[in-house]
C-alpha positions in Angstrom: -37.7 32.1 11.1 -36.8 35.3 12.2 -37.9 38.5 10.3 -35.8 39.2 7.3 -35.7 42.3 4.6 -38.1 44.7 4.7 -40.2 42.5 7.2 -37.5 43.2 10.3 -39.5 46.8 10.5 -42.8 45.5 10.5 -43.0 45.6 14.4 -42.1 49.7 14.2 -45.0 51.3 13.5 -46.8 48.9 16.2 -44.7 49.9 18.5 -44.5 53.6 17.9 -48.5 53.6 17.8 -49.7 51.1 20.4 -46.5 52.1 22.6 -47.3 55.8 22.7 -51.4 55.4 22.5 -49.9 53.5 26.3 -47.6 56.1 27.6 -49.8 59.1 26.9 -53.2 57.0 28.8 -50.4 56.1 31.6 -49.1 59.7 32.1 -52.6 61.3 31.6 -53.9 58.6 34.5 -50.3 59.3 36.7 -49.6 63.0 36.6 -52.9 64.6 35.3 -54.7 66.0 38.9 -57.2 64.0 40.1 -56.9 60.8 37.4 -55.5 58.5 40.0 -58.3 58.9 42.3 -61.0 58.3 39.5 -59.1 55.6 37.6 -58.9 53.4 41.4 -62.3 54.1 41.9 -63.2 52.9 38.1 -61.2 49.8 39.1 -62.7 49.4 42.1 -65.8 48.8 40.3 -64.4 46.1 38.1 -64.7 43.8 41.5 -62.2 41.7 40.2 -61.0 38.5 42.2 -57.7 39.4 43.3 -55.4 37.6 45.7 -54.9 37.9 49.6 -53.1 41.7 49.9 -53.2 42.9 46.9 -55.9 46.0 46.4 -58.0 47.1 43.3 -55.6 50.7 44.8 -52.1 48.8 44.0 -53.9 46.8 40.4 -55.0 50.2 39.3 -51.4 51.2 40.0 -49.9 48.3 38.4 -52.3 49.5 35.3 -51.4 52.6 35.4 -47.7 52.5 35.4 -47.9 49.5 32.9 -49.1 51.5 30.2 -46.5 54.8 30.9 -43.8 52.8 31.3 -44.8 49.6 29.2 -45.4 52.3 26.1 -41.9 54.1 26.4 -40.6 51.0 26.4 -42.5 49.5 23.5 -42.2 52.9 21.4 -38.2 52.7 22.3 -37.7 48.5 21.7 -36.6 47.6 25.2 -37.8 44.5 26.7 -40.8 44.4 24.1 -42.2 41.2 24.8 -42.5 41.7 28.4 -43.9 45.7 27.8 -46.6 43.6 25.3 -47.2 41.1 27.5 -48.3 43.5 30.7 -49.9 45.8 28.1 -52.0 42.8 26.7 -53.5 42.2 30.2 -54.0 45.2 30.8 -56.1 45.3 27.4 -58.2 41.8 28.4 -59.1 43.4 31.8 -59.9 46.9 30.4 -62.2 45.1 27.4 -63.4 42.5 29.9 -64.6 44.8 32.6 -64.9 48.3 31.2 -66.1 48.0 27.7 -68.2 44.4 28.2 -71.1 43.5 30.0 -70.6 39.7 30.2 -74.6 39.7 31.7 -75.7 41.3 28.2 -72.5 40.0 25.7 -74.0 40.4 22.6 -75.8 43.9 23.0 -73.0 45.3 24.6 -70.8 44.2 21.4 -72.9 46.0 19.5 -73.8 49.1 21.8 -69.7 49.9 22.5 -69.0 49.5 18.7 -68.2 53.2 17.9 -68.9 56.5 19.9 -67.1 57.4 23.6 -66.8 53.7 25.1 -65.9 52.1 22.2 -63.9 49.1 23.0 -61.9 49.2 19.6 -59.2 51.1 20.0 -58.7 48.7 23.0 -58.8 45.5 21.0 -56.5 47.2 18.3 -54.0 47.7 21.5 -54.0 44.4 22.3 -53.9 43.0 18.9 -50.8 45.2 18.6 -49.4 43.7 21.9 -49.9 40.2 21.2 -48.4 40.5 18.0 -45.1 42.4 19.7 -44.9 39.6 21.6 -44.9 36.8 19.0 -42.4 38.5 17.0 -40.3 40.7 19.0 -39.1 44.3 18.6 -37.7 44.0 15.3 -35.3 46.0 13.5 -34.7 50.0 14.8 -35.1 48.8 18.6 -32.7 48.3 21.4 -33.9 44.9 21.3 -32.7 44.1 18.6 -29.1 46.5 19.0 -28.7 44.2 22.2 -29.1 41.2 20.5 -27.2 41.8 17.9 -24.3 43.3 20.1 -24.3 40.1 22.0 -24.2 37.5 18.8 -21.2 39.1 17.2 -19.0 39.5 20.4 -16.2 36.8 19.9 -16.5 33.7 20.9 -14.2 32.2 24.1 -11.5 30.9 23.2 -11.5 26.9 23.5 -10.6 25.7 27.2 -6.9 23.6 26.9 
């Protein structure tokens, strides 16, 4: 069932909040002096199982650009489901590797619930991204404008 009435606007606050947070964090990682190098070192510490030829440097770049560009795409509502998918993946890895200690899971959940290293903002952004993946951009978005344009185009004349 498609969103209708006022529910068409439900994705808007999610897009604006999550997208702006992601874009700002991506911008800081990419364009503030020294932050990208720090982020690369941080990602190296994750010890992620990476496919052949993929380096932690590349993963850090993908995550930072995904946050920056994907966040901006969420704000304007363009390619919303794809941008939300990329950023949901980034949030899952971030929560898993940066916020929770799998060797002492329950204590890390309690310890990181609040404070400077809280995982709560990442969980909220993850939740917003999953919601946007499921329902799309809603009204007041480029995705909506483009789908309305394509659905209102005249049908091709029947072949004779």
